[in-house]
PDB file as gemmi writes it, atoms N, CA and C in Angstrom:
CRYST1    1.000    1.000    1.000  90.00  90.00  90.00 P 1                      
ATOM      1  N   THR A   1     -61.628 163.508 128.737  1.00  0.00           N  
ATOM      2  CA  THR A   1     -62.351 162.670 127.801  1.00  0.00           C  
ATOM      3  C   THR A   1     -62.855 163.477 126.615  1.00  0.00           C  
ATOM      4  N   THR A   2     -62.861 164.759 126.740  1.00  0.00           N  
ATOM      5  CA  THR A   2     -63.248 165.588 125.610  1.00  0.00           C  
ATOM      6  C   THR A   2     -62.254 165.406 124.483  1.00  0.00           C  
ATOM      7  N   GLU A   3     -61.015 165.310 124.855  1.00  0.00           N  
ATOM      8  CA  GLU A   3     -59.974 165.095 123.837  1.00  0.00           C  
ATOM      9  C   GLU A   3     -60.165 163.748 123.166  1.00  0.00           C  
ATOM     10  N   SER A   4     -60.521 162.740 123.920  1.00  0.00           N  
ATOM     11  CA  SER A   4     -60.753 161.422 123.322  1.00  0.00           C  
ATOM     12  C   SER A   4     -62.007 161.439 122.457  1.00  0.00           C  
ATOM     13  N   GLU A   5     -62.998 162.221 122.865  1.00  0.00           N  
ATOM     14  CA  GLU A   5     -64.199 162.342 122.037  1.00  0.00           C  
ATOM     15  C   GLU A   5     -63.872 163.023 120.717  1.00  0.00           C  
ATOM     16  N   ILE A   6     -63.025 164.057 120.800  1.00  0.00           N  
ATOM     17  CA  ILE A   6     -62.630 164.770 119.575  1.00  0.00           C  
ATOM     18  C   ILE A   6     -61.848 163.837 118.672  1.00  0.00           C  
ATOM     19  N   LYS A   7     -60.910 163.056 119.236  1.00  0.00           N  
ATOM     20  CA  LYS A   7     -60.143 162.099 118.437  1.00  0.00           C  
ATOM     21  C   LYS A   7     -61.070 161.062 117.810  1.00  0.00           C  
ATOM     22  N   GLY A   8     -62.036 160.609 118.585  1.00  0.00           N  
ATOM     23  CA  GLY A   8     -62.990 159.622 118.069  1.00  0.00           C  
ATOM     24  C   GLY A   8     -63.818 160.199 116.920  1.00  0.00           C  
ATOM     25  N   LYS A   9     -64.258 161.438 117.111  1.00  0.00           N  
ATOM     26  CA  LYS A   9     -65.059 162.067 116.061  1.00  0.00           C  
ATOM     27  C   LYS A   9     -64.207 162.344 114.822  1.00  0.00           C  
ATOM     28  N   ARG A  10     -62.929 162.726 115.064  1.00  0.00           N  
ATOM     29  CA  ARG A  10     -62.038 162.943 113.920  1.00  0.00           C  
ATOM     30  C   ARG A  10     -61.820 161.649 113.152  1.00  0.00           C  
ATOM     31  N   ALA A  11     -61.585 160.600 113.903  1.00  0.00           N  
ATOM     32  CA  ALA A  11     -61.356 159.292 113.278  1.00  0.00           C  
ATOM     33  C   ALA A  11     -62.611 158.870 112.514  1.00  0.00           C  
ATOM     34  N   ARG A  12     -63.745 159.100 113.149  1.00  0.00           N  
ATOM     35  CA  ARG A  12     -65.010 158.751 112.492  1.00  0.00           C  
ATOM     36  C   ARG A  12     -65.204 159.613 111.246  1.00  0.00           C  
ATOM     37  N   GLY A  13     -64.883 160.896 111.337  1.00  0.00           N  
ATOM     38  CA  GLY A  13     -64.989 161.812 110.176  1.00  0.00           C  
ATOM     39  C   GLY A  13     -64.050 161.383 109.065  1.00  0.00           C  
ATOM     40  N   GLU A  14     -62.820 160.995 109.406  1.00  0.00           N  
ATOM     41  CA  GLU A  14     -61.861 160.538 108.389  1.00  0.00           C  
ATOM     42  C   GLU A  14     -62.351 159.242 107.742  1.00  0.00           C  
ATOM     43  N   ALA A  15     -62.902 158.344 108.563  1.00  0.00           N  
ATOM     44  CA  ALA A  15     -63.434 157.081 108.033  1.00  0.00           C  
ATOM     45  C   ALA A  15     -64.608 157.363 107.094  1.00  0.00           C  
ATOM     46  N   MET A  16     -65.460 158.323 107.492  1.00  0.00           N  
ATOM     47  CA  MET A  16     -66.594 158.667 106.633  1.00  0.00           C  
ATOM     48  C   MET A  16     -66.111 159.328 105.347  1.00  0.00           C  
ATOM     49  N   SER A  17     -65.086 160.163 105.437  1.00  0.00           N  
ATOM     50  CA  SER A  17     -64.526 160.801 104.240  1.00  0.00           C  
ATOM     51  C   SER A  17     -63.942 159.743 103.300  1.00  0.00           C  
ATOM     52  N   GLU A  18     -63.205 158.798 103.874  1.00  0.00           N  
ATOM     53  CA  GLU A  18     -62.629 157.703 103.070  1.00  0.00           C  
ATOM     54  C   GLU A  18     -63.746 156.870 102.428  1.00  0.00           C  
ATOM     55  N   HIS A  19     -64.779 156.588 103.220  1.00  0.00           N  
ATOM     56  CA  HIS A  19     -65.913 155.830 102.701  1.00  0.00           C  
ATOM     57  C   HIS A  19     -66.591 156.605 101.563  1.00  0.00           C  
ATOM     58  N   MET A  20     -66.774 157.928 101.751  1.00  0.00           N  
ATOM     59  CA  MET A  20     -67.394 158.761 100.716  1.00  0.00           C  
ATOM     60  C   MET A  20     -66.552 158.748  99.453  1.00  0.00           C  
ATOM     61  N   LYS A  21     -65.236 158.800  99.599  1.00  0.00           N  
ATOM     62  CA  LYS A  21     -64.335 158.758  98.441  1.00  0.00           C  
ATOM     63  C   LYS A  21     -64.505 157.424  97.702  1.00  0.00           C  
ATOM     64  N   ASN A  22     -64.591 156.313  98.443  1.00  0.00           N  
ATOM     65  CA  ASN A  22     -64.778 154.995  97.833  1.00  0.00           C  
ATOM     66  C   ASN A  22     -66.128 154.894  97.127  1.00  0.00           C  
ATOM     67  N   VAL A  23     -67.174 155.454  97.761  1.00  0.00           N  
ATOM     68  CA  VAL A  23     -68.509 155.433  97.160  1.00  0.00           C  
ATOM     69  C   VAL A  23     -68.511 156.246  95.867  1.00  0.00           C  
ATOM     70  N   GLN A  24     -67.835 157.394  95.867  1.00  0.00           N  
ATOM     71  CA  GLN A  24     -67.779 158.226  94.667  1.00  0.00           C  
ATOM     72  C   GLN A  24     -67.012 157.502  93.541  1.00  0.00           C  
ATOM     73  N   GLN A  25     -65.934 156.804  93.909  1.00  0.00           N  
ATOM     74  CA  GLN A  25     -65.193 156.028  92.909  1.00  0.00           C  
ATOM     75  C   GLN A  25     -66.081 154.922  92.331  1.00  0.00           C  
ATOM     76  N   GLU A  26     -66.808 154.248  93.189  1.00  0.00           N  
ATOM     77  CA  GLU A  26     -67.707 153.175  92.746  1.00  0.00           C  
ATOM     78  C   GLU A  26     -68.802 153.738  91.851  1.00  0.00           C  
ATOM     79  N   LEU A  27     -69.317 154.924  92.216  1.00  0.00           N  
ATOM     80  CA  LEU A  27     -70.333 155.579  91.398  1.00  0.00           C  
ATOM     81  C   LEU A  27     -69.780 155.905  90.005  1.00  0.00           C  
ATOM     82  N   THR A  28     -68.568 156.437  89.958  1.00  0.00           N  
ATOM     83  CA  THR A  28     -67.937 156.771  88.674  1.00  0.00           C  
ATOM     84  C   THR A  28     -67.752 155.518  87.824  1.00  0.00           C  
ATOM     85  N   ILE A  29     -67.282 154.449  88.447  1.00  0.00           N  
ATOM     86  CA  ILE A  29     -67.089 153.184  87.719  1.00  0.00           C  
ATOM     87  C   ILE A  29     -68.432 152.673  87.190  1.00  0.00           C  
ATOM     88  N   THR A  30     -69.454 152.721  88.024  1.00  0.00           N  
ATOM     89  CA  THR A  30     -70.784 152.261  87.614  1.00  0.00           C  
ATOM     90  C   THR A  30     -71.328 153.121  86.475  1.00  0.00           C  
ATOM     91  N   GLN A  31     -71.147 154.424  86.555  1.00  0.00           N  
ATOM     92  CA  GLN A  31     -71.607 155.319  85.487  1.00  0.00           C  
ATOM     93  C   GLN A  31     -70.875 155.006  84.174  1.00  0.00           C  
ATOM     94  N   ASN A  32     -69.584 154.731  84.274  1.00  0.00           N  
ATOM     95  CA  ASN A  32     -68.811 154.381  83.076  1.00  0.00           C  
ATOM     96  C   ASN A  32     -69.294 153.056  82.488  1.00  0.00           C  
ATOM     97  N   LEU A  33     -69.609 152.094  83.357  1.00  0.00           N  
ATOM     98  CA  LEU A  33     -70.136 150.816  82.873  1.00  0.00           C  
ATOM     99  C   LEU A  33     -71.488 150.999  82.188  1.00  0.00           C  
ATOM    100  N   VAL A  34     -72.339 151.832  82.775  1.00  0.00           N  
ATOM    101  CA  VAL A  34     -73.647 152.098  82.177  1.00  0.00           C  
ATOM    102  C   VAL A  34     -73.470 152.781  80.817  1.00  0.00           C  
ATOM    103  N   ALA A  35     -72.579 153.760  80.740  1.00  0.00           N  
ATOM    104  CA  ALA A  35     -72.336 154.461  79.473  1.00  0.00           C  
ATOM    105  C   ALA A  35     -71.817 153.489  78.412  1.00  0.00           C  
ATOM    106  N   ALA A  36     -70.912 152.595  78.816  1.00  0.00           N  
ATOM    107  CA  ALA A  36     -70.370 151.605  77.869  1.00  0.00           C  
ATOM    108  C   ALA A  36     -71.479 150.667  77.396  1.00  0.00           C  
ATOM    109  N   ARG A  37     -72.325 150.246  78.305  1.00  0.00           N  
ATOM    110  CA  ARG A  37     -73.420 149.346  77.937  1.00  0.00           C  
ATOM    111  C   ARG A  37     -74.409 150.043  77.002  1.00  0.00           C  
ATOM    112  N   LEU A  38     -74.679 151.330  77.253  1.00  0.00           N  
ATOM    113  CA  LEU A  38     -75.566 152.085  76.369  1.00  0.00           C  
ATOM    114  C   LEU A  38     -74.991 152.178  74.963  1.00  0.00           C  
ATOM    115  N   LYS A  39     -73.681 152.407  74.869  1.00  0.00           N  
ATOM    116  CA  LYS A  39     -73.039 152.452  73.548  1.00  0.00           C  
ATOM    117  C   LYS A  39     -73.123 151.086  72.870  1.00  0.00           C  
ATOM    118  N   GLU A  40     -72.960 150.036  73.644  1.00  0.00           N  
ATOM    119  CA  GLU A  40     -73.062 148.673  73.111  1.00  0.00           C  
ATOM    120  C   GLU A  40     -74.470 148.421  72.563  1.00  0.00           C  
ATOM    121  N   VAL A  41     -75.474 148.848  73.315  1.00  0.00           N  
ATOM    122  CA  VAL A  41     -76.868 148.676  72.874  1.00  0.00           C  
ATOM    123  C   VAL A  41     -77.127 149.486  71.599  1.00  0.00           C  
ATOM    124  N   GLU A  42     -76.605 150.712  71.551  1.00  0.00           N  
ATOM    125  CA  GLU A  42     -76.753 151.537  70.344  1.00  0.00           C  
ATOM    126  C   GLU A  42     -76.116 150.843  69.140  1.00  0.00           C  
ATOM    127  N   SER A  43     -74.926 150.278  69.340  1.00  0.00           N  
ATOM    128  CA  SER A  43     -74.244 149.574  68.251  1.00  0.00           C  
ATOM    129  C   SER A  43     -75.055 148.366  67.794  1.00  0.00           C  
ATOM    130  N   GLU A  44     -75.594 147.620  68.755  1.00  0.00           N  
ATOM    131  CA  GLU A  44     -76.410 146.452  68.410  1.00  0.00           C  
ATOM    132  C   GLU A  44     -77.664 146.873  67.649  1.00  0.00           C  
ATOM    133  N   ASP A  45     -78.300 147.971  68.072  1.00  0.00           N  
ATOM    134  CA  ASP A  45     -79.483 148.472  67.371  1.00  0.00           C  
ATOM    135  C   ASP A  45     -79.123 148.896  65.944  1.00  0.00           C  
ATOM    136  N   HIS A  46     -77.991 149.562  65.807  1.00  0.00           N  
ATOM    137  CA  HIS A  46     -77.541 150.002  64.483  1.00  0.00           C  
ATOM    138  C   HIS A  46     -77.290 148.794  63.575  1.00  0.00           C  
ATOM    139  N   LEU A  47     -76.602 147.789  64.107  1.00  0.00           N  
ATOM    140  CA  LEU A  47     -76.333 146.585  63.318  1.00  0.00           C  
ATOM    141  C   LEU A  47     -77.630 145.853  62.967  1.00  0.00           C  
ATOM    142  N   ARG A  48     -78.590 145.841  63.886  1.00  0.00           N  
ATOM    143  CA  ARG A  48     -79.886 145.213  63.624  1.00  0.00           C  
ATOM    144  C   ARG A  48     -80.598 145.939  62.492  1.00  0.00           C  
ATOM    145  N   MET A  49     -80.570 147.272  62.529  1.00  0.00           N  
ATOM    146  CA  MET A  49     -81.225 148.047  61.478  1.00  0.00           C  
ATOM    147  C   MET A  49     -80.558 147.793  60.125  1.00  0.00           C  
ATOM    148  N   ILE A  50     -79.240 147.730  60.110  1.00  0.00           N  
ATOM    149  CA  ILE A  50     -78.519 147.441  58.868  1.00  0.00           C  
ATOM    150  C   ILE A  50     -78.915 146.058  58.364  1.00  0.00           C  
ATOM    151  N   SER A  51     -78.977 145.078  59.265  1.00  0.00           N  
ATOM    152  CA  SER A  51     -79.358 143.713  58.884  1.00  0.00           C  
ATOM    153  C   SER A  51     -80.782 143.675  58.327  1.00  0.00           C  
ATOM    154  N   GLU A  52     -81.688 144.404  58.949  1.00  0.00           N  
ATOM    155  CA  GLU A  52     -83.074 144.423  58.468  1.00  0.00           C  
ATOM    156  C   GLU A  52     -83.170 145.044  57.084  1.00  0.00           C  
ATOM    157  N   ARG A  53     -82.416 146.124  56.857  1.00  0.00           N  
ATOM    158  CA  ARG A  53     -82.411 146.744  55.523  1.00  0.00           C  
ATOM    159  C   ARG A  53     -81.844 145.776  54.489  1.00  0.00           C  
ATOM    160  N   GLU A  54     -80.761 145.114  54.847  1.00  0.00           N  
ATOM    161  CA  GLU A  54     -80.139 144.147  53.936  1.00  0.00           C  
ATOM    162  C   GLU A  54     -81.093 142.992  53.655  1.00  0.00           C  
ATOM    163  N   GLN A  55     -81.800 142.536  54.682  1.00  0.00           N  
ATOM    164  CA  GLN A  55     -82.765 141.457  54.492  1.00  0.00           C  
ATOM    165  C   GLN A  55     -83.882 141.898  53.547  1.00  0.00           C  
ATOM    166  N   GLY A  56     -84.360 143.122  53.704  1.00  0.00           N  
ATOM    167  CA  GLY A  56     -85.382 143.655  52.809  1.00  0.00           C  
ATOM    168  C   GLY A  56     -84.884 143.729  51.376  1.00  0.00           C  
ATOM    169  N   ARG A  57     -83.633 144.175  51.215  1.00  0.00           N  
ATOM    170  CA  ARG A  57     -83.043 144.271  49.876  1.00  0.00           C  
ATOM    171  C   ARG A  57     -82.916 142.885  49.250  1.00  0.00           C  
ATOM    172  N   ILE A  58     -82.479 141.918  50.036  1.00  0.00           N  
ATOM    173  CA  ILE A  58     -82.317 140.551  49.530  1.00  0.00           C  
ATOM    174  C   ILE A  58     -83.681 139.951  49.190  1.00  0.00           C  
ATOM    175  N   ASN A  59     -84.686 140.192  50.031  1.00  0.00           N  
ATOM    176  CA  ASN A  59     -86.036 139.681  49.741  1.00  0.00           C  
ATOM    177  C   ASN A  59     -86.557 140.247  48.424  1.00  0.00           C  
ATOM    178  N   LEU A  60     -86.310 141.535  48.185  1.00  0.00           N  
ATOM    179  CA  LEU A  60     -86.735 142.164  46.934  1.00  0.00           C  
ATOM    180  C   LEU A  60     -86.006 141.539  45.748  1.00  0.00           C  
ATOM    181  N   LEU A  61     -84.712 141.304  45.920  1.00  0.00           N  
ATOM    182  CA  LEU A  61     -83.917 140.684  44.855  1.00  0.00           C  
ATOM    183  C   LEU A  61     -84.428 139.275  44.554  1.00  0.00           C  
ATOM    184  N   VAL A  62     -84.726 138.510  45.592  1.00  0.00           N  
ATOM    185  CA  VAL A  62     -85.252 137.149  45.405  1.00  0.00           C  
ATOM    186  C   VAL A  62     -86.590 137.205  44.665  1.00  0.00           C  
ATOM    187  N   LYS A  63     -87.433 138.166  45.035  1.00  0.00           N  
ATOM    188  CA  LYS A  63     -88.733 138.316  44.372  1.00  0.00           C  
ATOM    189  C   LYS A  63     -88.541 138.612  42.885  1.00  0.00           C  
ATOM    190  N   ARG A  64     -87.603 139.518  42.579  1.00  0.00           N  
ATOM    191  CA  ARG A  64     -87.328 139.849  41.175  1.00  0.00           C  
ATOM    192  C   ARG A  64     -86.822 138.635  40.414  1.00  0.00           C  
ATOM    193  N   LYS A  65     -85.888 137.912  41.029  1.00  0.00           N  
ATOM    194  CA  LYS A  65     -85.314 136.736  40.363  1.00  0.00           C  
ATOM    195  C   LYS A  65     -86.372 135.662  40.141  1.00  0.00           C  
ATOM    196  N   ASN A  66     -87.262 135.480  41.108  1.00  0.00           N  
ATOM    197  CA  ASN A  66     -88.352 134.507  40.936  1.00  0.00           C  
ATOM    198  C   ASN A  66     -89.262 134.914  39.783  1.00  0.00           C  
ATOM    199  N   ALA A  67     -89.506 136.222  39.655  1.00  0.00           N  
ATOM    200  CA  ALA A  67     -90.322 136.707  38.535  1.00  0.00           C  
ATOM    201  C   ALA A  67     -89.600 136.439  37.215  1.00  0.00           C  
ATOM    202  N   GLU A  68     -88.285 136.685  37.196  1.00  0.00           N  
ATOM    203  CA  GLU A  68     -87.499 136.412  35.986  1.00  0.00           C  
ATOM    204  C   GLU A  68     -87.547 134.922  35.636  1.00  0.00           C  
ATOM    205  N   ILE A  69     -87.435 134.083  36.647  1.00  0.00           N  
ATOM    206  CA  ILE A  69     -87.493 132.629  36.417  1.00  0.00           C  
ATOM    207  C   ILE A  69     -88.845 132.252  35.825  1.00  0.00           C  
ATOM    208  N   GLY A  70     -89.909 132.846  36.350  1.00  0.00           N  
ATOM    209  CA  GLY A  70     -91.250 132.580  35.821  1.00  0.00           C  
ATOM    210  C   GLY A  70     -91.361 132.986  34.357  1.00  0.00           C  
ATOM    211  N   GLU A  71     -90.805 134.154  34.018  1.00  0.00           N  
ATOM    212  CA  GLU A  71     -90.838 134.624  32.627  1.00  0.00           C  
ATOM    213  C   GLU A  71     -90.036 133.683  31.725  1.00  0.00           C  
ATOM    214  N   ILE A  72     -88.884 133.270  32.187  1.00  0.00           N  
ATOM    215  CA  ILE A  72     -88.043 132.366  31.397  1.00  0.00           C  
ATOM    216  C   ILE A  72     -88.750 131.032  31.183  1.00  0.00           C  
ATOM    217  N   LYS A  73     -89.371 130.510  32.230  1.00  0.00           N  
ATOM    218  CA  LYS A  73     -90.098 129.243  32.097  1.00  0.00           C  
ATOM    219  C   LYS A  73     -91.246 129.385  31.097  1.00  0.00           C  
ATOM    220  N   GLU A  74     -91.916 130.533  31.134  1.00  0.00           N  
ATOM    221  CA  GLU A  74     -93.018 130.768  30.205  1.00  0.00           C  
ATOM    222  C   GLU A  74     -92.504 130.804  28.767  1.00  0.00           C  
ATOM    223  N   ARG A  75     -91.389 131.513  28.554  1.00  0.00           N  
ATOM    224  CA  ARG A  75     -90.799 131.559  27.202  1.00  0.00           C  
ATOM    225  C   ARG A  75     -90.347 130.178  26.753  1.00  0.00           C  
ATOM    226  N   GLN A  76     -89.744 129.423  27.678  1.00  0.00           N  
ATOM    227  CA  GLN A  76     -89.300 128.067  27.347  1.00  0.00           C  
ATOM    228  C   GLN A  76     -90.487 127.204  26.928  1.00  0.00           C  
ATOM    229  N   ASN A  77     -91.576 127.314  27.660  1.00  0.00           N  
ATOM    230  CA  ASN A  77     -92.779 126.545  27.345  1.00  0.00           C  
ATOM    231  C   ASN A  77     -93.302 126.929  25.957  1.00  0.00           C  
ATOM    232  N   THR A  78     -93.312 128.225  25.673  1.00  0.00           N  
ATOM    233  CA  THR A  78     -93.760 128.692  24.354  1.00  0.00           C  
ATOM    234  C   THR A  78     -92.875 128.114  23.259  1.00  0.00           C  
ATOM    235  N   HIS A  79     -91.555 128.151  23.453  1.00  0.00           N  
ATOM    236  CA  HIS A  79     -90.622 127.613  22.459  1.00  0.00           C  
ATOM    237  C   HIS A  79     -90.818 126.109  22.281  1.00  0.00           C  
ATOM    238  N   GLU A  80     -91.019 125.410  23.383  1.00  0.00           N  
ATOM    239  CA  GLU A  80     -91.232 123.962  23.282  1.00  0.00           C  
ATOM    240  C   GLU A  80     -92.523 123.659  22.533  1.00  0.00           C  
ATOM    241  N   ASN A  81     -93.565 124.430  22.794  1.00  0.00           N  
ATOM    242  CA  ASN A  81     -94.824 124.239  22.069  1.00  0.00           C  
ATOM    243  C   ASN A  81     -94.642 124.510  20.578  1.00  0.00           C  
ATOM    244  N   ASN A  82     -93.913 125.581  20.254  1.00  0.00           N  
ATOM    245  CA  ASN A  82     -93.647 125.897  18.848  1.00  0.00           C  
ATOM    246  C   ASN A  82     -92.846 124.776  18.184  1.00  0.00           C  
ATOM    247  N   MET A  83     -91.849 124.280  18.887  1.00  0.00           N  
ATOM    248  CA  MET A  83     -91.035 123.185  18.334  1.00  0.00           C  
ATOM    249  C   MET A  83     -91.902 121.952  18.083  1.00  0.00           C  
ATOM    250  N   PHE A  84     -92.806 121.663  18.983  1.00  0.00           N  
ATOM    251  CA  PHE A  84     -93.691 120.517  18.811  1.00  0.00           C  
ATOM    252  C   PHE A  84     -94.565 120.706  17.578  1.00  0.00           C  
ATOM    253  N   ARG A  85     -95.150 121.908  17.422  1.00  0.00           N  
ATOM    254  CA  ARG A  85     -95.993 122.181  16.257  1.00  0.00           C  
ATOM    255  C   ARG A  85     -95.186 122.089  14.964  1.00  0.00           C  
ATOM    256  N   TYR A  86     -93.981 122.633  14.962  1.00  0.00           N  
ATOM    257  CA  TYR A  86     -93.149 122.585  13.755  1.00  0.00           C  
ATOM    258  C   TYR A  86     -92.748 121.150  13.432  1.00  0.00           C  
ATOM    259  N   THR A  87     -92.467 120.378  14.469  1.00  0.00           N  
ATOM    260  CA  THR A  87     -92.127 118.974  14.253  1.00  0.00           C  
ATOM    261  C   THR A  87     -93.315 118.239  13.639  1.00  0.00           C  
ATOM    262  N   GLN A  88     -94.516 118.540  14.117  1.00  0.00           N  
ATOM    263  CA  GLN A  88     -95.719 117.919  13.543  1.00  0.00           C  
ATOM    264  C   GLN A  88     -95.880 118.312  12.074  1.00  0.00           C  
ATOM    265  N   LYS A  89     -95.650 119.587  11.766  1.00  0.00           N  
ATOM    266  CA  LYS A  89     -95.769 120.046  10.376  1.00  0.00           C  
ATOM    267  C   LYS A  89     -94.755 119.339   9.488  1.00  0.00           C  
ATOM    268  N   ILE A  90     -93.529 119.201  10.032  1.00  0.00           N  
ATOM    269  CA  ILE A  90     -92.478 118.511   9.255  1.00  0.00           C  
ATOM    270  C   ILE A  90     -92.899 117.068   9.001  1.00  0.00           C  
ATOM    271  N   GLU A  91     -93.446 116.425  10.022  1.00  0.00           N  
ATOM    272  CA  GLU A  91     -93.893 115.042   9.848  1.00  0.00           C  
ATOM    273  C   GLU A  91     -95.012 114.961   8.815  1.00  0.00           C  
ATOM    274  N   GLN A  92     -95.921 115.938   8.823  1.00  0.00           N  
ATOM    275  CA  GLN A  92     -97.000 115.967   7.838  1.00  0.00           C  
ATOM    276  C   GLN A  92     -96.425 116.105   6.429  1.00  0.00           C  
ATOM    277  N   ILE A  93     -95.464 117.017   6.285  1.00  0.00           N  
ATOM    278  CA  ILE A  93     -94.843 117.228   4.971  1.00  0.00           C  
ATOM    279  C   ILE A  93     -94.131 115.955   4.517  1.00  0.00           C  
ATOM    280  N   LYS A  94     -93.442 115.280   5.444  1.00  0.00           N  
ATOM    281  CA  LYS A  94     -92.760 114.024   5.096  1.00  0.00           C  
ATOM    282  C   LYS A  94     -93.767 112.987   4.616  1.00  0.00           C  
ATOM    283  N   GLN A  95     -94.897 112.889   5.303  1.00  0.00           N  
ATOM    284  CA  GLN A  95     -95.936 111.935   4.914  1.00  0.00           C  
ATOM    285  C   GLN A  95     -96.475 112.280   3.522  1.00  0.00           C  
ATOM    286  N   GLN A  96     -96.696 113.560   3.289  1.00  0.00           N  
ATOM    287  CA  GLN A  96     -97.178 113.981   1.976  1.00  0.00           C  
ATOM    288  C   GLN A  96     -96.152 113.651   0.897  1.00  0.00           C  
ATOM    289  N   MET A  97     -94.886 113.829   1.238  1.00  0.00           N  
ATOM    290  CA  MET A  97     -93.836 113.527   0.256  1.00  0.00           C  
ATOM    291  C   MET A  97     -93.798 112.033  -0.028  1.00  0.00           C  
ATOM    292  N   LYS A  98     -94.028 111.191   0.969  1.00  0.00           N  
ATOM    293  CA  LYS A  98     -94.049 109.750   0.753  1.00  0.00           C  
ATOM    294  C   LYS A  98     -95.200 109.376  -0.178  1.00  0.00           C  
ATOM    295  N   TRP A  99     -96.346 110.005   0.048  1.00  0.00           N  
ATOM    296  CA  TRP A  99     -97.500 109.708  -0.814  1.00  0.00           C  
ATOM    297  C   TRP A  99     -97.209 110.181  -2.238  1.00  0.00           C  
ATOM    298  N   SER A 100     -96.600 111.329  -2.376  1.00  0.00           N  
ATOM    299  CA  SER A 100     -96.289 111.831  -3.707  1.00  0.00           C  
ATOM    300  C   SER A 100     -95.293 110.922  -4.387  1.00  0.00           C  
ATOM    301  N   GLN A 101     -94.318 110.420  -3.639  1.00  0.00           N  
ATOM    302  CA  GLN A 101     -93.303 109.529  -4.204  1.00  0.00           C  
ATOM    303  C   GLN A 101     -93.949 108.246  -4.690  1.00  0.00           C  
ATOM    304  N   LYS A 102     -94.874 107.730  -3.898  1.00  0.00           N  
ATOM    305  CA  LYS A 102     -95.568 106.493  -4.287  1.00  0.00           C  
ATOM    306  C   LYS A 102     -96.382 106.721  -5.556  1.00  0.00           C  
ATOM    307  N   GLU A 103     -96.991 107.897  -5.653  1.00  0.00           N  
ATOM    308  CA  GLU A 103     -97.787 108.210  -6.838  1.00  0.00           C  
ATOM    309  C   GLU A 103     -96.915 108.301  -8.081  1.00  0.00           C  
ATOM    310  N   LEU A 104     -95.688 108.797  -7.879  1.00  0.00           N  
ATOM    311  CA  LEU A 104     -94.766 108.926  -9.018  1.00  0.00           C  
ATOM    312  C   LEU A 104     -94.306 107.557  -9.515  1.00  0.00           C  
ATOM    313  N   GLU A 105     -94.244 106.622  -8.654  1.00  0.00           N  
ATOM    314  CA  GLU A 105     -93.734 105.299  -9.050  1.00  0.00           C  
ATOM    315  C   GLU A 105     -94.740 104.544  -9.760  1.00  0.00           C  
TER     316      GLU A 105                                                      
END                                                                             
């Protein structure tokens, strides 16, 4: 029975060796999956940072354009006010010319 015990222990040792080989393969696969996921997370973080910078740049551009729009509206208002005043002056001159014409007749 010593021989059968040795065969049993050998078989058990071979089974444990095979199991250890499978566990090591599974460990390697898991480590590779973790490494791939870490790279994926790094890529996502990088893309997020790029997006945040782009968003900041766009927000600044929008702020500048809004300021430009405000300046343009202010200039437009000034021009419209000037046009109104000039139109009033022209109307005054026309009225004066009508009175002068009547006086001439």
